[in-house]
C-alpha positions in Angstrom: 217.6 -193.9 38.2 216.2 -190.5 37.4 217.2 -186.9 36.9 215.6 -183.9 38.5 215.5 -180.1 38.2 217.4 -178.4 35.3 218.9 -181.8 34.4 215.4 -183.2 33.9 214.4 -180.3 31.7 217.6 -180.7 29.6 217.2 -184.5 29.4 213.5 -184.3 28.4 214.3 -181.6 25.8 216.9 -183.9 24.3 214.8 -187.1 24.6 211.7 -185.6 22.9 213.2 -183.0 20.6 216.5 -184.2 19.3 216.1 -183.4 15.6 218.4 -186.2 14.3 217.0 -188.9 16.5 213.9 -188.7 18.6 214.4 -191.5 21.0 210.8 -191.9 22.0 209.6 -192.0 18.4 212.2 -194.7 17.6 211.0 -196.8 20.5 207.4 -196.4 19.4 208.3 -197.1 15.7 209.8 -200.4 16.8 206.8 -201.1 19.1 209.1 -201.3 22.1 206.6 -199.3 24.1 204.3 -196.4 23.6 202.7 -193.5 25.3 203.8 -190.4 27.2 205.7 -192.3 29.9 207.6 -194.5 27.4 211.1 -193.8 28.8 210.1 -194.7 32.3 208.5 -198.0 31.2 211.8 -199.2 29.7 213.9 -201.7 31.8 216.6 -200.0 33.8 219.3 -201.4 31.5 217.7 -199.7 28.5 217.2 -196.4 30.4 220.9 -196.6 31.2 221.8 -196.7 27.5 219.6 -193.7 26.8 221.3 -191.8 29.6 224.7 -192.7 28.2 223.8 -191.4 24.8 222.5 -188.1 26.5 225.7 -187.8 28.5 227.8 -188.3 25.4 225.9 -185.5 23.7 226.7 -183.3 26.7 230.4 -184.2 26.6 230.5 -186.6 29.6 231.4 -190.2 29.9 229.4 -192.4 32.3 231.9 -195.1 33.1 231.2 -198.4 34.8 233.6 -201.4 35.2 233.8 -204.5 37.2 236.8 -204.2 39.5 236.5 -207.4 41.4 234.0 -210.2 41.8 232.3 -208.2 44.5 232.6 -204.6 43.3 231.8 -202.2 40.4 233.7 -198.9 39.9 231.8 -195.9 38.5 232.9 -192.5 37.3 231.6 -189.4 35.5 234.2 -187.8 33.3 234.6 -185.2 30.7 237.7 -184.9 28.4 239.8 -183.3 31.1 238.9 -184.7 34.5 236.8 -187.2 36.5 234.1 -185.4 38.5 233.5 -188.2 40.9 234.0 -191.9 41.3 233.2 -194.6 43.6 232.5 -198.3 44.2 229.3 -200.2 44.5 228.3 -203.8 45.1 226.1 -204.1 42.0 226.2 -202.8 38.4 222.8 -201.1 38.8 224.0 -199.4 42.0 227.0 -198.1 40.1 224.8 -196.9 37.2 222.5 -195.1 39.6 225.4 -193.4 41.3 226.8 -192.2 38.0 223.4 -190.9 36.9 223.0 -189.1 40.3 226.4 -187.4 39.9 225.5 -186.3 36.3 222.3 -185.0 37.7 224.2 -183.0 40.3 226.6 -181.6 37.7 223.8 -180.6 35.3 221.9 -178.9 38.1 224.9 -176.8 39.1 225.4 -175.4 35.6 
């Protein structure tokens, strides 16, 4: 679960420089982790929460729901439309698919 290209630059700018809430400083203040690679050291479920906050700031919703005992639905949406959606076998696969789609959207803009 990672972003690349322009999306990575935008994400890191937000992650390290958000004036109202520097996520990395908050993690270090609470002794969750420390160092330059703090975000990548977080468990995937915690990284997901940070990506969701970033997507919210950009005006996107990263949506995951359990559709059946064997399937998770994912979508990336803005206020008007759903950009993509799909189904995966696990919650983490669905999260990764949503992040990959957001990465694609951010690299197109």
